[in-house]
TORKOL-4160 file (C-alpha; in steps of 0.2 Angstrom, whole numbers, padded with zeros to 4 digits, m for minus):
425
<pt num="1" X="m1120" Y="0573" Z="m0289"/>
<pt num="2" X="m1120" Y="0590" Z="m0297"/>
<pt num="3" X="m1110" Y="0598" Z="m0284"/>
<pt num="4" X="m1096" Y="0585" Z="m0286"/>
<pt num="5" X="m1097" Y="0584" Z="m0305"/>
<pt num="6" X="m1085" Y="0592" Z="m0317"/>
<pt num="7" X="m1090" Y="0609" Z="m0325"/>
<pt num="8" X="m1099" Y="0607" Z="m0341"/>
<pt num="9" X="m1093" Y="0615" Z="m0357"/>
<pt num="10" X="m1108" Y="0626" Z="m0358"/>
<pt num="11" X="m1104" Y="0633" Z="m0340"/>
<pt num="12" X="m1086" Y="0639" Z="m0345"/>
<pt num="13" X="m1083" Y="0657" Z="m0343"/>
<pt num="14" X="m1075" Y="0663" Z="m0360"/>
<pt num="15" X="m1065" Y="0678" Z="m0353"/>
<pt num="16" X="m1056" Y="0666" Z="m0341"/>
<pt num="17" X="m1052" Y="0654" Z="m0355"/>
<pt num="18" X="m1046" Y="0669" Z="m0366"/>
<pt num="19" X="m1035" Y="0677" Z="m0352"/>
<pt num="20" X="m1028" Y="0660" Z="m0348"/>
<pt num="21" X="m1023" Y="0656" Z="m0366"/>
<pt num="22" X="m1016" Y="0674" Z="m0367"/>
<pt num="23" X="m1005" Y="0671" Z="m0351"/>
<pt num="24" X="m1000" Y="0654" Z="m0356"/>
<pt num="25" X="m0993" Y="0660" Z="m0373"/>
<pt num="26" X="m0985" Y="0675" Z="m0365"/>
<pt num="27" X="m0976" Y="0666" Z="m0351"/>
<pt num="28" X="m0966" Y="0657" Z="m0364"/>
<pt num="29" X="m0958" Y="0673" Z="m0368"/>
<pt num="30" X="m0949" Y="0672" Z="m0352"/>
<pt num="31" X="m0948" Y="0653" Z="m0350"/>
<pt num="32" X="m0939" Y="0652" Z="m0366"/>
<pt num="33" X="m0923" Y="0660" Z="m0358"/>
<pt num="34" X="m0923" Y="0646" Z="m0345"/>
<pt num="35" X="m0925" Y="0633" Z="m0359"/>
<pt num="36" X="m0912" Y="0640" Z="m0371"/>
<pt num="37" X="m0899" Y="0646" Z="m0359"/>
<pt num="38" X="m0890" Y="0642" Z="m0343"/>
<pt num="39" X="m0901" Y="0643" Z="m0327"/>
<pt num="40" X="m0893" Y="0660" Z="m0321"/>
<pt num="41" X="m0898" Y="0669" Z="m0338"/>
<pt num="42" X="m0915" Y="0672" Z="m0331"/>
<pt num="43" X="m0909" Y="0684" Z="m0318"/>
<pt num="44" X="m0893" Y="0690" Z="m0327"/>
<pt num="45" X="m0898" Y="0697" Z="m0344"/>
<pt num="46" X="m0880" Y="0701" Z="m0348"/>
<pt num="47" X="m0877" Y="0682" Z="m0350"/>
<pt num="48" X="m0889" Y="0682" Z="m0365"/>
<pt num="49" X="m0885" Y="0699" Z="m0373"/>
<pt num="50" X="m0872" Y="0699" Z="m0387"/>
<pt num="51" X="m0879" Y="0711" Z="m0400"/>
<pt num="52" X="m0891" Y="0726" Z="m0402"/>
<pt num="53" X="m0904" Y="0714" Z="m0408"/>
<pt num="54" X="m0903" Y="0705" Z="m0391"/>
<pt num="55" X="m0904" Y="0721" Z="m0382"/>
<pt num="56" X="m0920" Y="0725" Z="m0392"/>
<pt num="57" X="m0927" Y="0708" Z="m0388"/>
<pt num="58" X="m0923" Y="0710" Z="m0370"/>
<pt num="59" X="m0931" Y="0727" Z="m0368"/>
<pt num="60" X="m0947" Y="0723" Z="m0378"/>
<pt num="61" X="m0950" Y="0707" Z="m0368"/>
<pt num="62" X="m0945" Y="0713" Z="m0351"/>
<pt num="63" X="m0955" Y="0729" Z="m0353"/>
<pt num="64" X="m0971" Y="0721" Z="m0358"/>
<pt num="65" X="m0971" Y="0703" Z="m0350"/>
<pt num="66" X="m0958" Y="0700" Z="m0337"/>
<pt num="67" X="m0967" Y="0696" Z="m0321"/>
<pt num="68" X="m0984" Y="0701" Z="m0328"/>
<pt num="69" X="m0987" Y="0685" Z="m0337"/>
<pt num="70" X="m0983" Y="0675" Z="m0322"/>
<pt num="71" X="m0993" Y="0687" Z="m0312"/>
<pt num="72" X="m1008" Y="0685" Z="m0324"/>
<pt num="73" X="m1007" Y="0666" Z="m0323"/>
<pt num="74" X="m1007" Y="0667" Z="m0304"/>
<pt num="75" X="m1022" Y="0678" Z="m0304"/>
<pt num="76" X="m1031" Y="0666" Z="m0315"/>
<pt num="77" X="m1026" Y="0651" Z="m0304"/>
<pt num="78" X="m1033" Y="0660" Z="m0289"/>
<pt num="79" X="m1049" Y="0663" Z="m0298"/>
<pt num="80" X="m1049" Y="0645" Z="m0303"/>
<pt num="81" X="m1049" Y="0639" Z="m0285"/>
<pt num="82" X="m1064" Y="0650" Z="m0281"/>
<pt num="83" X="m1073" Y="0643" Z="m0297"/>
<pt num="84" X="m1069" Y="0625" Z="m0293"/>
<pt num="85" X="m1074" Y="0626" Z="m0274"/>
<pt num="86" X="m1090" Y="0636" Z="m0277"/>
<pt num="87" X="m1100" Y="0639" Z="m0261"/>
<pt num="88" X="m1094" Y="0631" Z="m0245"/>
<pt num="89" X="m1110" Y="0622" Z="m0243"/>
<pt num="90" X="m1105" Y="0609" Z="m0256"/>
<pt num="91" X="m1095" Y="0594" Z="m0255"/>
<pt num="92" X="m1080" Y="0599" Z="m0266"/>
<pt num="93" X="m1066" Y="0602" Z="m0252"/>
<pt num="94" X="m1059" Y="0584" Z="m0254"/>
<pt num="95" X="m1060" Y="0585" Z="m0273"/>
<pt num="96" X="m1050" Y="0601" Z="m0272"/>
<pt num="97" X="m1037" Y="0592" Z="m0261"/>
<pt num="98" X="m1036" Y="0578" Z="m0273"/>
<pt num="99" X="m1035" Y="0590" Z="m0288"/>
<pt num="100" X="m1021" Y="0600" Z="m0280"/>
<pt num="101" X="m1011" Y="0584" Z="m0275"/>
<pt num="102" X="m1011" Y="0578" Z="m0293"/>
<pt num="103" X="m1006" Y="0596" Z="m0299"/>
<pt num="104" X="m0991" Y="0593" Z="m0287"/>
<pt num="105" X="m0987" Y="0577" Z="m0296"/>
<pt num="106" X="m0988" Y="0584" Z="m0313"/>
<pt num="107" X="m0976" Y="0598" Z="m0307"/>
<pt num="108" X="m0963" Y="0586" Z="m0301"/>
<pt num="109" X="m0964" Y="0576" Z="m0317"/>
<pt num="110" X="m0962" Y="0592" Z="m0327"/>
<pt num="111" X="m0947" Y="0597" Z="m0317"/>
<pt num="112" X="m0938" Y="0581" Z="m0316"/>
<pt num="113" X="m0943" Y="0570" Z="m0331"/>
<pt num="114" X="m0946" Y="0584" Z="m0343"/>
<pt num="115" X="m0931" Y="0593" Z="m0337"/>
<pt num="116" X="m0939" Y="0610" Z="m0334"/>
<pt num="117" X="m0929" Y="0620" Z="m0322"/>
<pt num="118" X="m0943" Y="0634" Z="m0320"/>
<pt num="119" X="m0958" Y="0623" Z="m0317"/>
<pt num="120" X="m0972" Y="0633" Z="m0308"/>
<pt num="121" X="m0985" Y="0619" Z="m0305"/>
<pt num="122" X="m0977" Y="0613" Z="m0289"/>
<pt num="123" X="m0977" Y="0631" Z="m0283"/>
<pt num="124" X="m0996" Y="0632" Z="m0288"/>
<pt num="125" X="m1000" Y="0616" Z="m0280"/>
<pt num="126" X="m0993" Y="0622" Z="m0263"/>
<pt num="127" X="m1002" Y="0638" Z="m0265"/>
<pt num="128" X="m1018" Y="0629" Z="m0269"/>
<pt num="129" X="m1017" Y="0620" Z="m0252"/>
<pt num="130" X="m1015" Y="0637" Z="m0243"/>
<pt num="131" X="m1029" Y="0645" Z="m0253"/>
<pt num="132" X="m1042" Y="0632" Z="m0247"/>
<pt num="133" X="m1042" Y="0641" Z="m0230"/>
<pt num="134" X="m1047" Y="0658" Z="m0237"/>
<pt num="135" X="m1060" Y="0652" Z="m0249"/>
<pt num="136" X="m1074" Y="0660" Z="m0240"/>
<pt num="137" X="m1066" Y="0677" Z="m0237"/>
<pt num="138" X="m1075" Y="0691" Z="m0245"/>
<pt num="139" X="m1069" Y="0699" Z="m0261"/>
<pt num="140" X="m1065" Y="0715" Z="m0253"/>
<pt num="141" X="m1055" Y="0708" Z="m0239"/>
<pt num="142" X="m1045" Y="0697" Z="m0251"/>
<pt num="143" X="m1042" Y="0713" Z="m0261"/>
<pt num="144" X="m1035" Y="0722" Z="m0246"/>
<pt num="145" X="m1025" Y="0707" Z="m0240"/>
<pt num="146" X="m1017" Y="0705" Z="m0258"/>
<pt num="147" X="m1012" Y="0723" Z="m0258"/>
<pt num="148" X="m1004" Y="0722" Z="m0241"/>
<pt num="149" X="m0995" Y="0706" Z="m0247"/>
<pt num="150" X="m0989" Y="0715" Z="m0262"/>
<pt num="151" X="m0983" Y="0730" Z="m0252"/>
<pt num="152" X="m0974" Y="0718" Z="m0240"/>
<pt num="153" X="m0965" Y="0709" Z="m0254"/>
<pt num="154" X="m0960" Y="0726" Z="m0261"/>
<pt num="155" X="m0952" Y="0730" Z="m0244"/>
<pt num="156" X="m0944" Y="0713" Z="m0244"/>
<pt num="157" X="m0937" Y="0716" Z="m0261"/>
<pt num="158" X="m0930" Y="0733" Z="m0255"/>
<pt num="159" X="m0922" Y="0725" Z="m0241"/>
<pt num="160" X="m0913" Y="0712" Z="m0252"/>
<pt num="161" X="m0909" Y="0725" Z="m0265"/>
<pt num="162" X="m0901" Y="0738" Z="m0254"/>
<pt num="163" X="m0893" Y="0724" Z="m0243"/>
<pt num="164" X="m0884" Y="0717" Z="m0258"/>
<pt num="165" X="m0879" Y="0734" Z="m0263"/>
<pt num="166" X="m0871" Y="0736" Z="m0246"/>
<pt num="167" X="m0863" Y="0719" Z="m0247"/>
<pt num="168" X="m0856" Y="0723" Z="m0264"/>
<pt num="169" X="m0849" Y="0739" Z="m0258"/>
<pt num="170" X="m0840" Y="0730" Z="m0243"/>
<pt num="171" X="m0833" Y="0717" Z="m0255"/>
<pt num="172" X="m0826" Y="0731" Z="m0267"/>
<pt num="173" X="m0818" Y="0739" Z="m0252"/>
<pt num="174" X="m0810" Y="0723" Z="m0247"/>
<pt num="175" X="m0804" Y="0720" Z="m0265"/>
<pt num="176" X="m0797" Y="0738" Z="m0265"/>
<pt num="177" X="m0787" Y="0735" Z="m0249"/>
<pt num="178" X="m0780" Y="0719" Z="m0255"/>
<pt num="179" X="m0774" Y="0726" Z="m0271"/>
<pt num="180" X="m0764" Y="0739" Z="m0261"/>
<pt num="181" X="m0757" Y="0725" Z="m0249"/>
<pt num="182" X="m0766" Y="0733" Z="m0235"/>
<pt num="183" X="m0774" Y="0723" Z="m0220"/>
<pt num="184" X="m0792" Y="0719" Z="m0222"/>
<pt num="185" X="m0803" Y="0717" Z="m0207"/>
<pt num="186" X="m0812" Y="0701" Z="m0202"/>
<pt num="187" X="m0829" Y="0710" Z="m0206"/>
<pt num="188" X="m0823" Y="0715" Z="m0223"/>
<pt num="189" X="m0817" Y="0697" Z="m0227"/>
<pt num="190" X="m0833" Y="0689" Z="m0221"/>
<pt num="191" X="m0843" Y="0702" Z="m0232"/>
<pt num="192" X="m0832" Y="0698" Z="m0247"/>
<pt num="193" X="m0834" Y="0679" Z="m0245"/>
<pt num="194" X="m0853" Y="0681" Z="m0244"/>
<pt num="195" X="m0853" Y="0692" Z="m0259"/>
<pt num="196" X="m0843" Y="0680" Z="m0269"/>
<pt num="197" X="m0855" Y="0666" Z="m0264"/>
<pt num="198" X="m0869" Y="0676" Z="m0270"/>
<pt num="199" X="m0861" Y="0682" Z="m0286"/>
<pt num="200" X="m0855" Y="0664" Z="m0291"/>
<pt num="201" X="m0873" Y="0658" Z="m0291"/>
<pt num="202" X="m0880" Y="0672" Z="m0302"/>
<pt num="203" X="m0864" Y="0676" Z="m0312"/>
<pt num="204" X="m0856" Y="0659" Z="m0313"/>
<pt num="205" X="m0838" Y="0656" Z="m0319"/>
<pt num="206" X="m0834" Y="0650" Z="m0336"/>
<pt num="207" X="m0830" Y="0633" Z="m0330"/>
<pt num="208" X="m0847" Y="0632" Z="m0321"/>
<pt num="209" X="m0856" Y="0638" Z="m0337"/>
<pt num="210" X="m0846" Y="0625" Z="m0347"/>
<pt num="211" X="m0851" Y="0611" Z="m0335"/>
<pt num="212" X="m0869" Y="0615" Z="m0335"/>
<pt num="213" X="m0870" Y="0616" Z="m0354"/>
<pt num="214" X="m0861" Y="0600" Z="m0356"/>
<pt num="215" X="m0872" Y="0591" Z="m0344"/>
<pt num="216" X="m0889" Y="0598" Z="m0350"/>
<pt num="217" X="m0884" Y="0596" Z="m0368"/>
<pt num="218" X="m0875" Y="0580" Z="m0367"/>
<pt num="219" X="m0888" Y="0566" Z="m0365"/>
<pt num="220" X="m0905" Y="0564" Z="m0357"/>
<pt num="221" X="m0896" Y="0555" Z="m0342"/>
<pt num="222" X="m0883" Y="0569" Z="m0340"/>
<pt num="223" X="m0897" Y="0582" Z="m0341"/>
<pt num="224" X="m0908" Y="0573" Z="m0329"/>
<pt num="225" X="m0894" Y="0572" Z="m0316"/>
<pt num="226" X="m0890" Y="0590" Z="m0317"/>
<pt num="227" X="m0908" Y="0596" Z="m0318"/>
<pt num="228" X="m0913" Y="0584" Z="m0303"/>
<pt num="229" X="m0900" Y="0592" Z="m0292"/>
<pt num="230" X="m0904" Y="0610" Z="m0298"/>
<pt num="231" X="m0923" Y="0607" Z="m0295"/>
<pt num="232" X="m0921" Y="0599" Z="m0278"/>
<pt num="233" X="m0911" Y="0614" Z="m0272"/>
<pt num="234" X="m0925" Y="0625" Z="m0278"/>
<pt num="235" X="m0938" Y="0615" Z="m0269"/>
<pt num="236" X="m0928" Y="0616" Z="m0253"/>
<pt num="237" X="m0924" Y="0635" Z="m0253"/>
<pt num="238" X="m0931" Y="0647" Z="m0266"/>
<pt num="239" X="m0948" Y="0639" Z="m0267"/>
<pt num="240" X="m0953" Y="0644" Z="m0249"/>
<pt num="241" X="m0945" Y="0661" Z="m0248"/>
<pt num="242" X="m0947" Y="0668" Z="m0266"/>
<pt num="243" X="m0959" Y="0657" Z="m0277"/>
<pt num="244" X="m0973" Y="0654" Z="m0265"/>
<pt num="245" X="m0975" Y="0672" Z="m0259"/>
<pt num="246" X="m0973" Y="0678" Z="m0276"/>
<pt num="247" X="m0987" Y="0667" Z="m0283"/>
<pt num="248" X="m0998" Y="0668" Z="m0267"/>
<pt num="249" X="m1000" Y="0687" Z="m0267"/>
<pt num="250" X="m1007" Y="0687" Z="m0285"/>
<pt num="251" X="m1018" Y="0672" Z="m0282"/>
<pt num="252" X="m1026" Y="0681" Z="m0268"/>
<pt num="253" X="m1029" Y="0696" Z="m0280"/>
<pt num="254" X="m1036" Y="0683" Z="m0292"/>
<pt num="255" X="m1048" Y="0676" Z="m0280"/>
<pt num="256" X="m1054" Y="0694" Z="m0276"/>
<pt num="257" X="m1056" Y="0699" Z="m0294"/>
<pt num="258" X="m1066" Y="0684" Z="m0297"/>
<pt num="259" X="m1078" Y="0687" Z="m0282"/>
<pt num="260" X="m1080" Y="0705" Z="m0288"/>
<pt num="261" X="m1084" Y="0700" Z="m0305"/>
<pt num="262" X="m1069" Y="0708" Z="m0314"/>
<pt num="263" X="m1062" Y="0693" Z="m0322"/>
<pt num="264" X="m1079" Y="0687" Z="m0329"/>
<pt num="265" X="m1081" Y="0704" Z="m0339"/>
<pt num="266" X="m1096" Y="0709" Z="m0329"/>
<pt num="267" X="m1092" Y="0727" Z="m0324"/>
<pt num="268" X="m1094" Y="0742" Z="m0335"/>
<pt num="269" X="m1083" Y="0745" Z="m0350"/>
<pt num="270" X="m1076" Y="0761" Z="m0341"/>
<pt num="271" X="m1068" Y="0750" Z="m0328"/>
<pt num="272" X="m1059" Y="0739" Z="m0340"/>
<pt num="273" X="m1053" Y="0755" Z="m0350"/>
<pt num="274" X="m1046" Y="0762" Z="m0334"/>
<pt num="275" X="m1038" Y="0746" Z="m0330"/>
<pt num="276" X="m1030" Y="0745" Z="m0347"/>
<pt num="277" X="m1024" Y="0764" Z="m0347"/>
<pt num="278" X="m1018" Y="0765" Z="m0329"/>
<pt num="279" X="m1012" Y="0748" Z="m0328"/>
<pt num="280" X="m1002" Y="0748" Z="m0344"/>
<pt num="281" X="m0995" Y="0765" Z="m0341"/>
<pt num="282" X="m0990" Y="0762" Z="m0323"/>
<pt num="283" X="m0982" Y="0745" Z="m0327"/>
<pt num="284" X="m0973" Y="0751" Z="m0342"/>
<pt num="285" X="m0966" Y="0766" Z="m0333"/>
<pt num="286" X="m0960" Y="0756" Z="m0318"/>
<pt num="287" X="m0953" Y="0742" Z="m0330"/>
<pt num="288" X="m0944" Y="0755" Z="m0341"/>
<pt num="289" X="m0936" Y="0763" Z="m0325"/>
<pt num="290" X="m0929" Y="0746" Z="m0320"/>
<pt num="291" X="m0923" Y="0742" Z="m0337"/>
<pt num="292" X="m0914" Y="0759" Z="m0338"/>
<pt num="293" X="m0906" Y="0756" Z="m0321"/>
<pt num="294" X="m0900" Y="0739" Z="m0327"/>
<pt num="295" X="m0893" Y="0746" Z="m0344"/>
<pt num="296" X="m0885" Y="0761" Z="m0336"/>
<pt num="297" X="m0876" Y="0751" Z="m0324"/>
<pt num="298" X="m0868" Y="0740" Z="m0338"/>
<pt num="299" X="m0878" Y="0726" Z="m0331"/>
<pt num="300" X="m0871" Y="0726" Z="m0314"/>
<pt num="301" X="m0875" Y="0710" Z="m0304"/>
<pt num="302" X="m0888" Y="0719" Z="m0292"/>
<pt num="303" X="m0894" Y="0732" Z="m0303"/>
<pt num="304" X="m0899" Y="0720" Z="m0317"/>
<pt num="305" X="m0907" Y="0708" Z="m0305"/>
<pt num="306" X="m0924" Y="0714" Z="m0309"/>
<pt num="307" X="m0934" Y="0701" Z="m0299"/>
<pt num="308" X="m0927" Y="0709" Z="m0283"/>
<pt num="309" X="m0929" Y="0727" Z="m0288"/>
<pt num="310" X="m0940" Y="0737" Z="m0275"/>
<pt num="311" X="m0952" Y="0741" Z="m0288"/>
<pt num="312" X="m0954" Y="0724" Z="m0296"/>
<pt num="313" X="m0970" Y="0718" Z="m0289"/>
<pt num="314" X="m0978" Y="0735" Z="m0291"/>
<pt num="315" X="m0974" Y="0735" Z="m0310"/>
<pt num="316" X="m0979" Y="0717" Z="m0313"/>
<pt num="317" X="m0995" Y="0719" Z="m0304"/>
<pt num="318" X="m1000" Y="0735" Z="m0313"/>
<pt num="319" X="m0995" Y="0727" Z="m0330"/>
<pt num="320" X="m1005" Y="0711" Z="m0326"/>
<pt num="321" X="m1021" Y="0722" Z="m0322"/>
<pt num="322" X="m1018" Y="0732" Z="m0338"/>
<pt num="323" X="m1017" Y="0716" Z="m0349"/>
<pt num="324" X="m1034" Y="0710" Z="m0341"/>
<pt num="325" X="m1042" Y="0727" Z="m0345"/>
<pt num="326" X="m1035" Y="0725" Z="m0363"/>
<pt num="327" X="m1040" Y="0707" Z="m0366"/>
<pt num="328" X="m1058" Y="0709" Z="m0359"/>
<pt num="329" X="m1061" Y="0725" Z="m0369"/>
<pt num="330" X="m1055" Y="0716" Z="m0385"/>
<pt num="331" X="m1066" Y="0701" Z="m0381"/>
<pt num="332" X="m1082" Y="0712" Z="m0378"/>
<pt num="333" X="m1079" Y="0725" Z="m0392"/>
<pt num="334" X="m1072" Y="0714" Z="m0405"/>
<pt num="335" X="m1078" Y="0697" Z="m0400"/>
<pt num="336" X="m1061" Y="0689" Z="m0404"/>
<pt num="337" X="m1051" Y="0676" Z="m0394"/>
<pt num="338" X="m1058" Y="0659" Z="m0399"/>
<pt num="339" X="m1041" Y="0652" Z="m0403"/>
<pt num="340" X="m1034" Y="0659" Z="m0387"/>
<pt num="341" X="m1049" Y="0652" Z="m0377"/>
<pt num="342" X="m1045" Y="0635" Z="m0384"/>
<pt num="343" X="m1027" Y="0637" Z="m0379"/>
<pt num="344" X="m1033" Y="0642" Z="m0362"/>
<pt num="345" X="m1045" Y="0627" Z="m0360"/>
<pt num="346" X="m1030" Y="0616" Z="m0363"/>
<pt num="347" X="m1018" Y="0626" Z="m0352"/>
<pt num="348" X="m1010" Y="0611" Z="m0343"/>
<pt num="349" X="m1008" Y="0601" Z="m0359"/>
<pt num="350" X="m1000" Y="0616" Z="m0368"/>
<pt num="351" X="m0989" Y="0621" Z="m0353"/>
<pt num="352" X="m0982" Y="0603" Z="m0352"/>
<pt num="353" X="m0980" Y="0604" Z="m0371"/>
<pt num="354" X="m0968" Y="0619" Z="m0369"/>
<pt num="355" X="m0957" Y="0608" Z="m0359"/>
<pt num="356" X="m0958" Y="0593" Z="m0370"/>
<pt num="357" X="m0954" Y="0603" Z="m0386"/>
<pt num="358" X="m0940" Y="0612" Z="m0378"/>
<pt num="359" X="m0933" Y="0596" Z="m0370"/>
<pt num="360" X="m0930" Y="0590" Z="m0388"/>
<pt num="361" X="m0924" Y="0606" Z="m0395"/>
<pt num="362" X="m0912" Y="0612" Z="m0381"/>
<pt num="363" X="m0907" Y="0596" Z="m0370"/>
<pt num="364" X="m0896" Y="0581" Z="m0374"/>
<pt num="365" X="m0912" Y="0571" Z="m0376"/>
<pt num="366" X="m0914" Y="0579" Z="m0393"/>
<pt num="367" X="m0904" Y="0592" Z="m0403"/>
<pt num="368" X="m0894" Y="0599" Z="m0387"/>
<pt num="369" X="m0895" Y="0617" Z="m0393"/>
<pt num="370" X="m0894" Y="0625" Z="m0376"/>
<pt num="371" X="m0884" Y="0641" Z="m0377"/>
<pt num="372" X="m0882" Y="0639" Z="m0395"/>
<pt num="373" X="m0895" Y="0652" Z="m0401"/>
<pt num="374" X="m0895" Y="0670" Z="m0397"/>
<pt num="375" X="m0908" Y="0679" Z="m0387"/>
<pt num="376" X="m0917" Y="0686" Z="m0402"/>
<pt num="377" X="m0916" Y="0669" Z="m0411"/>
<pt num="378" X="m0925" Y="0661" Z="m0397"/>
<pt num="379" X="m0941" Y="0671" Z="m0400"/>
<pt num="380" X="m0942" Y="0662" Z="m0417"/>
<pt num="381" X="m0944" Y="0646" Z="m0407"/>
<pt num="382" X="m0958" Y="0655" Z="m0397"/>
<pt num="383" X="m0967" Y="0661" Z="m0412"/>
<pt num="384" X="m0967" Y="0643" Z="m0420"/>
<pt num="385" X="m0974" Y="0636" Z="m0403"/>
<pt num="386" X="m0987" Y="0649" Z="m0403"/>
<pt num="387" X="m0993" Y="0645" Z="m0421"/>
<pt num="388" X="m0993" Y="0626" Z="m0417"/>
<pt num="389" X="m1004" Y="0629" Z="m0401"/>
<pt num="390" X="m1015" Y="0642" Z="m0408"/>
<pt num="391" X="m1020" Y="0630" Z="m0422"/>
<pt num="392" X="m1018" Y="0613" Z="m0413"/>
<pt num="393" X="m1029" Y="0618" Z="m0398"/>
<pt num="394" X="m1045" Y="0622" Z="m0408"/>
<pt num="395" X="m1042" Y="0607" Z="m0419"/>
<pt num="396" X="m1041" Y="0595" Z="m0404"/>
<pt num="397" X="m1056" Y="0603" Z="m0395"/>
<pt num="398" X="m1067" Y="0601" Z="m0411"/>
<pt num="399" X="m1064" Y="0582" Z="m0409"/>
<pt num="400" X="m1062" Y="0580" Z="m0391"/>
<pt num="401" X="m1070" Y="0587" Z="m0376"/>
<pt num="402" X="m1054" Y="0590" Z="m0366"/>
<pt num="403" X="m1036" Y="0592" Z="m0368"/>
<pt num="404" X="m1027" Y="0575" Z="m0365"/>
<pt num="405" X="m1019" Y="0581" Z="m0348"/>
<pt num="406" X="m1035" Y="0590" Z="m0343"/>
<pt num="407" X="m1044" Y="0574" Z="m0346"/>
<pt num="408" X="m1032" Y="0564" Z="m0336"/>
<pt num="409" X="m1032" Y="0577" Z="m0322"/>
<pt num="410" X="m1051" Y="0576" Z="m0321"/>
<pt num="411" X="m1051" Y="0558" Z="m0320"/>
<pt num="412" X="m1038" Y="0557" Z="m0306"/>
<pt num="413" X="m1048" Y="0570" Z="m0297"/>
<pt num="414" X="m1066" Y="0563" Z="m0298"/>
<pt num="415" X="m1061" Y="0545" Z="m0298"/>
<pt num="416" X="m1068" Y="0541" Z="m0315"/>
<pt num="417" X="m1064" Y="0547" Z="m0333"/>
<pt num="418" X="m1077" Y="0556" Z="m0343"/>
<pt num="419" X="m1079" Y="0552" Z="m0361"/>
<pt num="420" X="m1065" Y="0561" Z="m0371"/>
<pt num="421" X="m1070" Y="0560" Z="m0389"/>
<pt num="422" X="m1085" Y="0570" Z="m0395"/>
<pt num="423" X="m1100" Y="0561" Z="m0401"/>
<pt num="424" X="m1103" Y="0562" Z="m0420"/>
<pt num="425" X="m1117" Y="0573" Z="m0425"/>
């Protein structure tokens, strides 16, 4: 019975909860762009930058959090899979499959009913099914595999980046010839068409932008219709070639770090100091270089598409490791993080709460403010949500044993619902 029972409150690992809470709040810094602007804004910063204040907001957030918070969340998910499954001798395999299936359902509801175009739960659920098959691999081998995976993703990014630069050059050459009324070869014509197709997706026309804003800001029905089409397209394309590999590489790293005791804060303080110093320094240097390239190019389509930069995965991984070092050091030396731990214990509830709050702020189901606030103003919304969740999560857990969605997830996984309300003293 103990092998198939939920983990007790006394068995929770504080560092994992604090790190999860930190990552959950941090990921909103990036997700707010998808909530508050058109979908293309996430990969095309020029669509959201209208003032020096917007530039500052872009630099600060992308320098310190872009990719890293999502990476940290993925690392913790991988660790959670190891923690949930425990030793292979127990009887939790079927429970893992049920738990992952319900996570998939939550993700689909988040994307379609809560109108979130950037849901990660579906991606995580698919990865969860895959991770089951490497649950017994040693920490050292998982670490090596993750490093190889990250290197391959970096090579893949390099291929996309330089391939697009070449395609852009051919398209510019074709445009120059057309401007001079000179003949254009079939090869250049084809390249120009391919480039225009790519550019139209990530740099949409004014008419396309207006249609998206009208649909997402009009009513819940119009927003649902537009979002359903957009999310279905992602599920059939980007999910498999970009999102799953992106998450899987860091989840394998998370499994390794958990098996090696890193995430539990079990190693020497010097290890976490080195993680903080080298991770943050390397991550900031790489990210600063990518931001400089984007800004110096006047936000050229390829140069400012940071997610396909050759150095992208190196920078975000280094920064995620640095944040782990900092958070564990603060937890061990200053004994802070109780509010973050509460946010982390209610991570699923709080993540879905982001979607629900932003649905009412930005879509036609509420105020319809999509594309109405500037980039820097959006971070006022982020700060307000942070304050709410940092106070609401401890308040809730003082009265109830689980977050509402965590309670539902456990009940669906184990086939019976544990008591939710705490017993009075």
